[in-house]
Backbone as CSV, one residue per row, in Angstrom:
resi,resn,N_x,N_y,N_z,CA_x,CA_y,CA_z,C_x,C_y,C_z
1,UNK,130.539,101.826,199.471,129.180,102.017,200.487,128.048,101.469,200.295
2,UNK,127.008,101.653,201.150,125.964,100.480,201.098,125.145,101.911,200.305
3,UNK,123.833,100.778,199.780,122.917,101.872,198.895,122.491,102.776,199.580
4,UNK,121.845,103.924,199.751,120.919,104.539,200.870,119.577,104.203,200.894
5,UNK,119.058,103.695,199.843,117.386,103.504,199.736,117.521,101.995,200.751
6,UNK,118.519,101.290,200.968,117.950,99.786,201.415,118.084,100.237,202.868
7,UNK,118.112,101.416,203.745,118.196,101.548,204.810,117.182,101.811,205.181
8,UNK,116.656,101.096,206.795,115.736,101.425,206.974,114.731,102.524,206.956
9,UNK,115.578,103.517,207.669,115.251,104.873,207.456,114.641,105.778,206.489
10,UNK,115.562,105.154,205.310,114.919,105.727,204.081,114.070,104.981,202.910
11,UNK,113.588,104.124,203.763,112.790,103.046,203.071,111.027,104.360,203.078
12,UNK,110.646,103.705,202.123,109.201,104.074,201.824,108.403,103.791,203.349
13,UNK,107.586,103.974,203.639,106.838,103.634,205.308,105.995,102.688,204.446
14,UNK,104.982,103.628,203.361,104.021,102.756,202.526,104.343,101.741,201.226
15,UNK,105.834,101.177,201.479,106.349,99.985,200.826,106.423,99.033,201.140
16,UNK,106.275,97.922,200.472,106.536,96.573,201.791,107.510,96.672,201.715
17,UNK,107.980,96.194,203.185,109.652,95.686,203.360,110.353,94.897,202.501
18,UNK,109.793,93.825,201.951,110.642,92.973,200.882,110.529,93.717,199.705
19,UNK,110.566,94.709,199.708,110.570,95.267,198.330,111.437,96.526,198.205
20,UNK,111.484,96.997,199.417,112.306,98.142,199.975,113.563,98.362,199.034
21,UNK,114.194,97.120,199.555,115.481,96.990,199.287,116.154,97.135,197.606
22,UNK,115.108,96.510,196.666,115.051,96.293,195.214,115.259,97.633,194.966
23,UNK,114.120,99.151,195.410,114.175,100.111,194.691,116.013,100.457,194.401
24,UNK,116.053,100.879,193.278,117.316,101.453,192.722,117.121,102.647,192.514
25,UNK,118.396,103.318,192.601,118.327,104.848,191.312,117.825,104.566,189.750
26,UNK,116.834,105.073,189.324,117.132,104.854,187.849,118.075,105.400,187.029
27,UNK,118.407,105.026,186.143,119.458,105.389,185.490,119.211,106.043,183.462
28,UNK,119.707,106.878,183.151,119.064,107.391,181.295,119.586,106.517,180.569
29,UNK,118.415,106.150,180.069,118.400,105.349,178.916,118.114,105.710,177.800
30,UNK,118.911,105.589,176.767,118.145,106.222,175.222,117.245,105.594,174.695
31,UNK,116.389,106.514,174.032,114.959,106.224,173.716,114.917,104.861,172.342
32,UNK,116.404,104.713,171.959,116.275,103.338,171.083,116.702,102.354,171.846
33,UNK,117.196,101.754,172.804,117.342,101.262,173.457,115.716,100.735,174.967
34,UNK,115.261,101.808,174.831,114.121,101.619,176.195,112.681,101.047,175.089
35,UNK,113.029,100.834,173.537,111.549,100.232,172.873,111.777,99.009,172.789
36,UNK,110.842,98.378,173.083,110.585,96.479,173.152,109.769,96.782,172.135
37,UNK,110.091,95.584,171.066,109.332,95.242,170.400,108.883,94.130,170.200
38,UNK,106.981,93.763,170.410,106.572,92.116,170.413,106.030,91.920,169.107
39,UNK,106.970,90.889,168.551,106.415,90.374,167.090,105.208,89.892,166.976
40,UNK,105.267,88.720,168.375,103.984,87.993,168.331,102.333,88.692,168.494
41,UNK,102.751,90.205,168.839,101.469,90.535,168.816,100.601,91.219,167.946
42,UNK,99.757,91.304,168.030,99.048,92.081,166.596,98.881,93.684,166.762
43,UNK,99.577,94.570,165.648,99.814,95.795,165.590,98.501,96.631,165.974
44,UNK,99.044,97.910,166.435,97.976,98.303,167.531,96.413,99.063,166.732
45,UNK,95.404,99.594,166.988,94.901,99.331,166.170,94.698,101.226,165.588
46,UNK,94.876,101.292,163.989,94.858,102.719,164.386,93.478,103.167,163.466
47,UNK,92.482,103.059,163.488,91.435,103.003,162.998,90.680,104.176,163.432
48,UNK,90.732,104.581,164.602,90.624,106.075,165.047,91.221,107.070,164.216
49,UNK,92.443,106.780,163.749,93.467,107.842,163.419,93.206,107.877,161.551
50,UNK,92.963,106.636,161.294,92.380,106.729,160.201,90.773,107.444,159.704
51,UNK,90.235,107.280,160.809,89.082,107.591,160.584,88.683,109.555,160.799
52,UNK,90.271,110.082,161.693,90.505,111.384,161.623,90.824,112.149,160.812
53,UNK,91.863,111.244,159.902,92.185,111.701,158.814,91.461,111.962,157.528
54,UNK,90.468,111.228,157.850,89.374,110.562,156.479,87.886,111.911,156.542
55,UNK,88.217,112.167,158.037,87.252,113.329,157.950,88.090,114.575,157.780
56,UNK,89.073,115.069,157.744,89.628,116.316,156.896,90.026,116.379,155.974
57,UNK,89.551,115.757,155.034,89.491,115.426,153.733,88.179,116.101,153.016
58,UNK,88.209,117.292,152.345,87.096,118.120,151.851,86.376,117.205,150.756
59,UNK,85.151,117.512,150.575,84.165,116.596,149.939,84.448,116.889,148.650
60,UNK,84.431,116.361,147.496,84.780,116.514,146.077,82.982,117.089,145.877
61,UNK,82.931,118.389,144.766,81.824,118.780,144.400,80.929,117.925,143.322
62,UNK,79.927,117.719,142.979,79.507,116.666,142.227,79.798,117.852,141.010
63,UNK,80.128,117.377,139.850,79.844,117.816,138.645,78.963,117.592,137.912
64,UNK,77.645,118.702,138.764,77.074,119.306,137.534,76.980,120.353,137.012
65,UNK,75.895,120.885,136.299,75.706,122.002,135.402,75.643,123.165,136.108
66,UNK,74.640,123.058,136.981,75.004,124.076,138.536,76.232,124.086,139.531
67,UNK,77.388,123.565,139.015,78.287,123.508,139.715,78.975,124.805,139.030
68,UNK,79.737,125.823,140.316,80.610,126.734,139.780,81.929,126.630,139.989
69,UNK,82.293,125.649,140.481,83.641,125.124,140.981,84.090,124.746,139.835
70,UNK,85.712,124.529,139.832,86.681,124.417,139.110,86.504,122.654,138.253
71,UNK,86.031,122.080,139.361,85.551,121.099,138.891,84.822,120.730,137.258
72,UNK,83.995,121.573,137.367,83.139,121.439,135.963,83.554,121.873,134.774
73,UNK,84.975,122.625,134.981,85.494,122.903,133.742,86.422,121.723,133.387
74,UNK,86.918,120.691,134.149,87.602,119.098,133.979,87.036,118.420,132.966
75,UNK,87.740,118.219,132.022,87.250,117.861,130.441,88.301,116.290,130.160
76,UNK,87.954,115.328,129.692,88.785,114.531,129.040,89.475,115.065,128.557
77,UNK,90.601,114.944,127.848,91.538,115.199,126.451,90.855,114.797,125.165
78,UNK,91.165,115.251,124.181,90.358,114.553,122.735,91.638,113.812,122.222
79,UNK,91.106,112.800,121.320,92.856,112.033,121.153,92.169,111.977,119.086
80,UNK,92.807,111.420,118.728,93.000,111.156,117.166,93.526,109.761,117.360
81,UNK,93.388,109.030,116.854,93.779,107.490,116.569,93.656,107.408,114.615
82,UNK,95.022,107.660,114.421,95.103,107.430,112.869,94.737,106.100,112.455
83,UNK,94.076,106.522,111.075,93.427,104.674,110.305,94.356,104.699,108.833
84,UNK,95.237,103.747,108.267,94.887,103.172,107.570,94.421,103.957,106.131
85,UNK,94.738,104.591,105.367,94.041,104.646,104.149,93.777,103.790,103.049
86,UNK,92.751,104.001,102.580,91.978,103.701,101.697,92.934,102.645,100.245
87,UNK,92.950,101.709,100.242,93.832,101.071,99.318,92.800,101.310,97.243
88,UNK,91.591,101.787,97.898,91.380,102.287,95.770,90.889,103.704,96.462
89,UNK,90.733,104.580,95.093,90.262,105.529,95.084,88.591,105.656,95.667
90,UNK,88.285,106.590,96.362,87.130,107.113,96.849,86.226,107.983,95.712
91,UNK,87.340,109.283,95.700,86.465,110.043,95.333,85.398,109.955,93.364
92,UNK,85.664,108.674,92.737,85.116,108.902,91.790,85.825,109.375,90.341
93,UNK,87.762,110.329,90.795,87.957,110.444,89.970,88.859,109.544,89.361
94,UNK,89.164,109.743,87.599,89.875,108.659,86.839,91.117,108.964,86.351
95,UNK,91.592,110.351,86.741,93.245,110.465,86.125,93.999,109.391,86.990
96,UNK,95.177,109.581,86.578,95.986,108.671,87.069,95.520,107.363,87.732
97,UNK,95.172,106.262,86.885,94.547,105.301,87.158,95.037,103.849,87.925
98,UNK,96.677,104.374,87.950,97.511,102.833,88.589,98.178,104.034,89.839
99,UNK,97.404,105.166,90.358,97.673,105.830,91.218,99.221,106.432,91.838
100,UNK,98.914,107.280,92.240,100.020,108.613,92.740,100.949,108.225,93.685
101,UNK,102.044,107.866,94.196,102.555,107.675,95.650,103.517,108.784,95.896
102,UNK,103.024,108.429,97.164,103.797,109.590,97.867,105.103,109.430,98.253
103,UNK,105.822,110.530,98.171,106.804,110.523,98.155,108.083,110.671,99.432
104,UNK,107.138,110.699,100.459,107.454,110.617,101.671,108.029,108.729,102.090
105,UNK,106.688,107.816,101.752,106.864,106.215,101.544,107.814,105.923,100.994
106,UNK,108.520,106.439,99.859,109.329,106.166,99.383,111.003,105.933,99.590
107,UNK,110.673,107.248,100.127,112.274,107.709,100.823,112.293,107.066,102.230
108,UNK,111.254,106.274,102.719,111.316,105.067,104.317,111.455,104.158,103.745
109,UNK,110.803,103.186,102.832,110.972,102.644,101.815,112.376,101.841,101.351
110,UNK,113.193,102.480,100.832,114.556,102.849,100.628,115.327,102.873,101.310
111,UNK,115.106,103.624,102.494,116.065,103.837,103.760,116.234,102.243,104.795
112,UNK,115.159,101.419,104.315,114.954,100.517,105.148,115.288,99.331,104.738
113,UNK,115.119,99.029,103.370,114.985,97.774,102.658,116.764,97.775,102.161
114,UNK,117.353,99.141,101.741,118.513,98.721,101.354,119.793,98.106,102.884
115,UNK,119.312,98.630,103.783,120.064,98.438,104.914,119.520,97.113,105.294
116,UNK,119.202,95.608,105.028,118.747,94.901,105.047,119.871,93.701,105.036
117,UNK,119.961,92.801,105.453,120.677,91.459,104.986,120.411,90.299,103.431
118,UNK,118.809,90.861,103.319,118.066,90.350,102.114,118.651,90.122,100.933
119,UNK,119.372,89.784,99.947,119.225,90.223,98.534,118.103,91.135,97.899
120,UNK,116.767,89.644,97.813,115.641,90.378,97.722,115.399,91.690,97.961
121,UNK,115.059,92.500,99.213,115.039,93.349,99.720,116.418,94.256,98.824
122,UNK,117.360,94.209,98.392,118.090,94.890,97.603,117.530,94.966,96.060
123,UNK,117.449,94.149,96.140,116.672,94.391,94.243,115.420,94.945,94.268
124,UNK,114.869,95.161,95.487,113.280,95.906,95.247,113.857,97.260,95.197
125,UNK,114.615,97.800,96.493,114.946,99.159,96.689,115.940,99.854,95.383
126,UNK,116.840,98.938,94.604,116.977,99.122,93.750,116.450,99.701,92.364
127,UNK,115.592,98.615,92.142,114.351,98.974,91.325,113.559,100.440,91.742
128,UNK,113.433,100.562,92.648,112.651,101.823,93.216,113.489,102.975,92.983
129,UNK,114.639,103.082,93.612,115.921,103.586,93.179,115.753,104.054,91.611
130,UNK,115.992,102.805,90.968,116.378,103.644,89.119,114.795,104.075,88.807
131,UNK,113.769,103.780,89.283,112.441,103.769,88.827,111.655,105.468,89.492
132,UNK,111.997,105.442,90.571,110.844,106.919,91.330,112.341,107.639,92.187
133,UNK,113.787,107.648,91.590,114.194,108.599,92.367,115.044,109.332,91.321
134,UNK,116.164,108.504,90.753,116.475,108.942,89.684,116.303,109.963,88.856
135,UNK,114.927,109.271,88.019,114.389,109.784,87.135,113.872,111.232,87.634
136,UNK,113.684,111.496,88.874,112.884,112.786,89.342,114.419,113.913,90.159
137,UNK,115.219,113.873,90.242,116.360,114.387,90.622,116.648,114.031,92.109
138,UNK,116.050,114.932,92.892,115.660,114.657,94.541,113.754,114.480,94.069
139,UNK,113.921,114.296,95.465,112.122,114.059,95.946,112.086,114.420,97.282
140,UNK,111.091,115.343,97.289,110.496,115.740,98.816,109.359,114.909,99.070
141,UNK,109.303,114.758,100.770,108.317,114.104,101.205,106.838,114.503,100.799
142,UNK,106.712,116.091,100.480,105.134,115.616,99.887,105.006,115.460,98.485
143,UNK,106.045,115.379,98.109,105.947,115.100,96.195,105.152,114.148,96.509
144,UNK,104.259,114.379,95.031,103.331,113.160,94.203,104.258,112.443,92.846
145,UNK,104.008,111.200,93.273,104.807,110.485,91.635,104.230,109.952,91.172
146,UNK,103.525,110.314,89.781,102.393,109.201,88.680,103.582,107.999,89.054
147,UNK,102.289,106.601,89.162,102.441,105.529,88.509,102.496,105.325,87.256
148,UNK,103.436,104.726,86.429,103.124,104.752,84.819,102.366,103.002,84.746
149,UNK,102.464,102.621,85.046,102.145,101.381,84.671,101.659,99.950,85.728
150,UNK,100.454,98.921,85.387,100.380,97.983,86.324,101.246,97.102,87.272
151,UNK,102.398,97.122,86.408,103.640,96.379,86.474,104.480,96.958,87.640
152,UNK,104.457,98.787,87.792,105.074,99.394,88.468,104.208,99.415,89.816
153,UNK,102.785,99.632,89.552,101.848,98.874,91.006,101.841,98.103,91.704
154,UNK,102.033,96.600,90.950,102.158,95.516,91.749,103.939,95.515,92.317
155,UNK,104.846,96.145,91.636,106.249,96.222,92.733,106.389,97.147,93.602
156,UNK,105.539,98.217,93.643,105.519,99.458,94.666,104.476,98.521,95.793
157,UNK,103.684,97.720,95.835,102.929,97.208,96.599,103.488,96.138,97.050
158,UNK,104.908,94.987,96.566,104.993,94.266,97.238,106.136,94.905,98.268
159,UNK,106.996,96.365,97.525,107.516,97.190,98.844,107.488,97.581,99.756
160,UNK,106.103,97.977,99.632,105.407,98.407,100.561,105.222,97.096,101.670
161,UNK,104.329,96.081,101.135,104.279,94.835,102.145,105.580,94.296,102.742
162,UNK,106.639,94.678,102.022,108.273,93.955,102.755,108.231,95.519,104.146
163,UNK,107.967,96.143,103.804,108.489,97.368,104.749,107.583,97.089,105.592
164,UNK,106.576,96.777,105.840,105.424,96.696,107.083,105.821,95.660,107.456
165,UNK,106.431,94.603,106.949,107.092,93.518,107.659,108.286,93.511,108.352
166,UNK,109.177,94.879,108.214,110.257,95.063,108.820,110.123,95.647,110.068
167,UNK,109.415,96.646,109.945,108.674,97.827,110.626,107.706,97.524,111.381
168,UNK,106.410,96.827,111.420,105.747,96.531,112.010,104.138,97.061,111.413
169,UNK,103.002,96.641,112.002,101.910,97.408,111.798,101.646,98.812,111.830
170,UNK,102.219,98.994,112.852,101.786,100.906,112.787,102.243,101.486,112.129
171,UNK,102.905,101.510,110.764,103.645,102.059,109.703,102.377,102.095,108.666
172,UNK,101.299,101.115,108.825,100.327,101.048,108.013,99.549,102.202,107.883
173,UNK,99.618,103.186,108.742,99.035,104.381,108.946,99.576,105.769,108.340
174,UNK,100.767,105.026,108.001,101.691,106.562,107.010,101.196,106.303,105.591
175,UNK,100.911,106.949,104.863,99.860,106.653,103.504,100.776,106.094,102.305
176,UNK,100.775,104.888,101.652,101.513,104.820,100.724,100.903,105.692,99.207
177,UNK,99.707,106.084,99.341,99.377,106.945,98.049,99.114,108.368,98.529
178,UNK,99.058,109.287,97.529,98.426,110.577,97.726,97.270,110.583,98.237
179,UNK,96.417,111.278,99.302,95.325,111.131,99.478,94.351,111.776,98.216
180,UNK,93.643,110.696,97.742,92.267,111.085,97.210,92.962,110.587,95.729
181,UNK,94.043,110.413,95.153,94.893,109.983,94.310,95.011,108.508,94.282
182,UNK,94.564,107.594,95.077,94.851,105.877,95.028,94.787,105.561,94.306
183,UNK,95.138,103.965,93.632,94.771,103.537,92.590,93.239,103.527,92.275
184,UNK,92.751,103.344,90.903,91.213,103.528,90.633,90.996,102.057,90.744
185,UNK,91.902,100.760,90.635,91.386,99.401,90.460,92.860,98.949,91.248
186,UNK,92.281,97.686,92.041,93.377,96.733,92.507,92.942,95.350,92.529
187,UNK,93.391,94.311,92.010,93.400,93.354,91.323,94.605,92.477,92.367
188,UNK,94.400,92.238,93.847,95.360,91.298,94.653,95.067,89.760,93.965
189,UNK,96.733,89.178,93.759,97.075,88.065,92.922,95.978,87.588,92.122
190,UNK,95.728,88.599,91.059,94.919,87.954,90.169,95.963,87.941,88.959
191,UNK,97.307,88.474,89.381,98.084,88.609,87.879,99.481,87.018,88.259
192,UNK,99.121,86.879,89.320,100.405,85.839,90.090,100.800,86.935,90.478
193,UNK,102.630,86.067,91.149,103.730,86.446,92.249,104.344,87.821,91.217
194,UNK,104.795,88.586,92.099,105.895,89.976,91.208,107.124,88.861,90.716
195,UNK,107.606,89.195,90.036,109.084,88.850,89.560,109.379,90.028,89.940
196,UNK,110.788,89.780,90.671,111.840,90.882,91.324,112.823,90.672,90.391
197,UNK,113.543,91.822,89.778,114.429,91.503,88.967,115.453,91.399,89.952
198,UNK,116.981,90.171,89.112,117.685,90.084,89.445,119.296,91.001,89.743
199,UNK,119.616,90.722,90.658,120.853,91.872,91.028,121.646,92.209,89.917
200,UNK,122.187,93.247,90.014,123.879,93.229,88.513,124.926,92.057,89.200
201,UNK,125.476,91.893,88.243,126.284,91.026,88.036,127.413,91.387,89.476
202,UNK,127.723,92.486,89.251,128.544,93.486,89.995,127.765,94.712,91.092
203,UNK,127.679,93.577,91.851,126.523,94.927,92.947,127.204,95.188,93.987
204,UNK,127.682,96.259,94.878,127.948,96.459,95.886,126.831,97.010,97.167
205,UNK,126.976,96.742,98.217,125.626,97.068,98.687,125.613,98.218,99.323
206,UNK,124.809,99.351,99.276,124.810,100.487,99.947,123.764,101.130,100.675
207,UNK,123.951,101.245,101.514,122.828,101.846,102.542,122.317,102.957,101.759
208,UNK,121.151,103.081,100.928,120.310,104.481,100.791,120.063,105.196,101.947
209,UNK,120.680,106.598,101.731,120.074,107.573,102.813,119.378,108.826,102.001
210,UNK,118.350,109.089,102.408,117.714,110.376,101.516,118.681,111.707,101.454
211,UNK,119.991,111.870,102.576,120.573,113.145,102.731,121.352,112.750,101.120
212,UNK,122.055,111.900,100.876,123.244,111.733,99.763,121.875,112.401,98.848
213,UNK,120.229,111.952,98.476,119.701,112.640,97.239,119.838,114.020,97.150
214,UNK,119.973,115.121,98.337,119.743,116.214,97.730,120.995,117.191,97.766
215,UNK,121.813,116.311,97.679,123.506,117.391,97.484,124.478,116.136,96.870
216,UNK,125.035,116.526,95.866,126.035,115.916,95.520,127.608,116.810,95.959
217,UNK,129.113,116.485,96.461,130.114,117.342,96.257,129.799,119.055,96.789
218,UNK,128.549,119.014,97.333,127.922,120.307,98.100,127.300,121.029,97.174
219,UNK,126.260,119.997,96.176,126.420,120.905,95.262,124.640,120.474,95.415
220,UNK,123.679,121.217,95.154,122.325,120.617,95.508,122.007,119.976,94.070
221,UNK,121.340,118.737,94.168,120.553,118.438,92.871,119.822,118.506,92.674
222,UNK,119.548,119.154,91.102,118.613,119.862,90.770,117.648,118.825,90.504
223,UNK,116.051,119.276,90.113,114.929,118.739,90.322,114.891,118.533,88.616
224,UNK,114.065,116.949,88.472,114.288,116.983,86.897,112.776,116.323,86.532
225,UNK,112.431,115.862,86.037,110.837,115.423,85.287,109.962,116.013,84.997
226,UNK,108.618,115.605,84.993,107.554,116.651,84.625,106.848,117.074,85.164
227,UNK,106.205,118.413,85.627,105.647,119.040,86.935,103.982,118.771,86.270
228,UNK,103.268,117.947,86.799,101.799,117.836,86.012,100.714,118.633,87.260
229,UNK,101.638,119.782,87.882,100.838,120.764,88.495,100.980,120.497,90.208
230,UNK,100.054,121.203,91.113,99.977,120.892,92.304,98.622,120.179,92.593
231,UNK,98.336,119.535,93.869,97.055,119.417,94.519,97.254,119.361,95.758
232,UNK,95.918,119.937,96.313,95.714,119.759,97.506,94.562,118.458,97.840
233,UNK,95.763,117.396,98.979,94.859,115.866,99.376,93.624,116.277,99.828
234,UNK,93.195,115.187,100.028,91.877,114.887,100.971,92.217,115.507,102.464
235,UNK,93.790,115.236,103.241,94.210,115.850,104.235,94.569,117.223,104.093
236,UNK,94.433,117.964,103.333,94.691,119.514,103.194,96.225,119.843,102.942
237,UNK,96.633,118.942,102.788,98.284,119.005,102.151,98.651,119.387,100.730
238,UNK,99.436,120.511,100.276,99.494,121.067,99.212,100.558,120.373,98.751
239,UNK,100.422,119.285,97.561,101.321,118.311,97.108,101.882,119.029,95.691
240,UNK,103.215,118.886,95.328,103.468,118.870,93.974,103.155,117.580,93.400
241,UNK,102.816,116.969,91.737,102.625,115.700,90.978,104.024,116.285,90.376
242,UNK,104.353,115.014,90.063,105.467,114.738,89.322,105.203,113.158,88.303
243,UNK,106.000,113.519,86.713,105.834,112.423,86.099,107.505,112.066,85.727
244,UNK,107.329,110.812,85.070,108.979,110.606,84.785,108.967,111.219,83.410
245,UNK,109.983,112.459,82.852,110.180,112.406,82.250,109.930,111.637,80.690
246,UNK,109.153,112.636,79.776,108.472,111.562,78.553,107.560,110.555,78.359
247,UNK,107.041,110.468,79.985,105.569,109.901,80.165,104.537,110.145,79.498
248,UNK,103.910,109.894,78.983,102.586,109.853,78.188,101.708,110.599,79.324
249,UNK,101.494,112.175,78.687,100.527,112.836,79.473,99.287,112.322,79.883
250,UNK,98.878,112.014,80.685,97.129,111.531,80.926,96.099,113.200,81.098
251,UNK,95.237,112.780,80.946,94.104,114.056,80.798,93.987,114.103,82.762
252,UNK,93.888,115.152,83.036,93.898,115.573,84.210,93.509,116.953,84.611
253,UNK,93.000,116.985,86.003,92.588,118.744,86.480,93.384,119.573,87.143
254,UNK,94.162,119.329,86.576,95.234,120.109,87.295,96.026,120.854,86.662
255,UNK,95.953,120.600,84.814,96.480,121.875,84.302,97.500,120.950,83.302
256,UNK,98.248,121.903,82.222,98.823,121.051,81.673,100.691,120.895,81.850
257,UNK,101.122,119.917,81.484,102.359,119.215,82.399,103.452,120.529,81.798
258,UNK,104.288,120.553,82.559,105.397,121.312,82.228,106.604,120.275,82.399
259,UNK,107.623,120.646,82.005,109.323,119.762,81.927,109.397,120.986,83.136
260,UNK,110.318,119.934,83.904,111.171,120.667,85.048,112.914,120.806,84.889
C-alpha cells in the first residue's frame, strides 16, 4: 500500500512539491525519548524565576523596641561557662589550713587510677583508699574530708594532676576542694618531689568501684569517722564535714565534733 500523503491529490497545495512526499504520520513517543539534552550549551537563565520566588518572601520586621511582633521577643540563650576553682582559700577563714577534700573527686580519682596499667597509679590509688576511704567507712559525693597534714595535701595534689593527665583538662572544672575550704597556703615545688609509697609485696590489682564501698555481702557499710558538722559551701551545696577518727580536733565555726 502506498502512502496516502505521497499522492498528489492529497498533497498540501501550500507545501512545496519536493517536501510533500516527506510528510509522514506522526508516531506516539514517550516524554523521556523526546527530551534531548545539549551538554555543550549553557543552562537556561532562571533569573526571572529566582526574582519571582524572592518577591514572595515576606520581609522580616526590624527588632526595635516599638515592634510588637514575635521577633521582638527572641533572645539569645544564656550560657554559663564553668571555671576551675581557686587553689587557695579566698574568704580569709583559717580553720583546717590543709583544706577539705571534696568526696566526689576522691571517688572519681580512685576509679580511674586503679584501672590503669601503671604501678605508680596503683600506689597512689591504694594510698587514697587507705587514708580517705577506709577510715570513713563509705564516702558520699557531697562529703568534705578534712586533710590532716601537708604530706597528705602534696599526695592529693599529685593524684589530682595524674587524674587530669588521664582524663583531660575538662575535668579541671570539677572542684578538688570544698568551695570555700581550700588550703590556706600552697607551696608548689618548695618541698621537692612527692615520694609515692611502694606497693606491698603481694599486691593484686583490683579496679576500685564506688559501688563496692556502699555495701558488702548485701549489707550497707556503716559510716565511720568523726563528724565536724555541716557546711554550706560557696556554691550553695550543703556538705557534711568529716575528719579521720582520732585526729586532732581543730577550732572551727561548725560546732563541736562528734563521733559517728
